[in-house]
C-alpha positions as CSV (number, residue, x, y, z in Angstrom):
1,M,13.7,-6.6,9.3
2,V,13.1,-3.5,6.4
3,E,13.5,-6.5,3.8
4,Q,10.5,-8.4,5.0
5,T,8.3,-5.2,5.8
6,L,8.9,-4.1,2.1
7,D,8.1,-8.0,1.1
8,N,4.8,-7.4,3.5
9,V,3.9,-4.0,1.8
10,F,4.3,-4.7,-1.7
11,G,2.7,-8.4,-1.2
12,A,-0.2,-6.3,0.2
13,L,-0.1,-4.2,-3.0
14,S,0.0,-6.7,-5.2
15,N,-3.7,-7.6,-4.8
16,Q,-6.6,-5.1,-6.3
17,Y,-8.9,-5.5,-3.2
18,R,-6.4,-4.5,-1.1
19,R,-5.1,-1.2,-3.0
20,D,-8.5,-0.7,-3.7
21,I,-9.6,-1.3,0.2
22,L,-6.5,1.3,0.5
23,R,-8.1,3.5,-1.5
24,R,-11.3,3.7,0.1
25,V,-10.1,4.0,4.0
26,T,-8.0,7.1,2.9
27,K,-11.7,8.8,2.3
28,A,-13.5,7.4,5.5
29,P,-13.0,4.2,7.5
30,E,-14.3,1.2,6.1
31,T,-16.1,-2.3,8.1
32,A,-15.7,-5.6,6.7
33,S,-19.3,-6.3,6.0
34,S,-19.8,-3.0,4.1
35,L,-16.7,-3.7,1.9
36,A,-18.0,-7.5,1.6
37,K,-21.3,-5.8,0.4
38,V,-19.4,-3.7,-2.3
39,Y,-17.2,-6.6,-3.4
40,G,-19.7,-9.6,-3.3
41,M,-17.4,-11.7,-0.9
42,T,-18.1,-13.0,2.2
43,I,-17.0,-10.6,5.8
44,A,-14.3,-13.4,6.5
45,A,-12.3,-12.5,3.0
46,V,-12.5,-9.1,3.9
47,A,-11.2,-9.7,7.0
48,K,-8.4,-12.0,5.8
49,H,-7.5,-9.1,3.2
50,F,-7.6,-6.4,6.6
51,R,-4.8,-8.8,8.2
52,V,-3.0,-8.7,5.0
53,L,-2.8,-4.9,5.2
54,E,-2.8,-4.7,8.9
55,R,0.3,-7.1,9.4
56,A,2.3,-4.8,6.4
57,G,1.2,-1.9,8.2
58,L,-1.1,0.1,5.9
59,I,-4.2,-0.2,7.8
60,Q,-5.1,-0.1,11.5
61,T,-8.2,-1.9,12.3
62,R,-9.8,-1.0,15.9
63,K,-13.0,-3.1,17.5
64,E,-16.5,-1.0,17.1
65,G,-19.1,-2.9,18.5
66,K,-19.2,-6.1,16.5
67,E,-17.5,-4.3,13.7
68,R,-13.5,-4.1,13.0
69,L,-13.1,-0.6,11.7
70,A,-10.6,-0.5,9.5
71,T,-8.1,3.1,9.0
72,L,-5.1,4.3,7.0
73,A,-2.1,4.0,8.2
74,P,0.6,6.0,6.2
75,A,3.5,5.2,8.4
76,G,3.3,1.8,6.9
77,F,4.2,3.6,3.5
78,R,7.4,4.7,4.6
79,D,10.3,1.8,4.2
80,A,8.2,1.2,1.1
81,Q,8.5,5.1,-0.3
82,A,12.2,5.2,0.6
83,Y,12.7,2.3,-1.3
84,L,11.3,3.8,-4.4
85,D,13.0,7.4,-4.1
86,Y,16.0,5.4,-4.2
87,Y,15.5,4.1,-7.9
88,E,14.0,7.3,-8.7
89,R,17.0,9.4,-7.7
90,Y,19.5,6.7,-10.1
91,W,17.3,6.9,-13.0
92,N,16.7,10.3,-12.7
93,R,21.2,10.4,-12.5
94,Q,20.9,8.4,-15.2
95,L,18.5,10.3,-17.4
96,D,20.8,13.4,-16.6
97,Q,23.8,11.7,-18.2
98,L,21.9,10.7,-20.7
99,E,21.3,14.5,-21.6
100,S,24.7,16.0,-20.8
101,F,26.0,13.3,-23.0
102,L,23.7,13.8,-25.7
103,K,24.3,17.4,-25.6
104,E,27.8,17.1,-26.2
105,N,27.7,14.7,-28.8
106,P,24.7,15.9,-31.0
């Protein structure tokens, strides 16, 4: 389950438009039609990006009139953050060991 979640999250983040959508929804909710104008693409294309981000758990959408409004879903980042934290701790340990070695062996 976690591996599938990670695949969905990192897959969603692999696209520049989806990363930009995430950046934009941290500031304010966005609609597919407003983003379609910004990106010069169809509403259907933006809606597809919304679906990918929603499947990854990175945004939530809700119907508001005729529009779908996207907002950030911070909980969706948890598994990816834990994955990245693991490697950060690993590399910090490696660098600490290298530093100790270099101090002992000038």
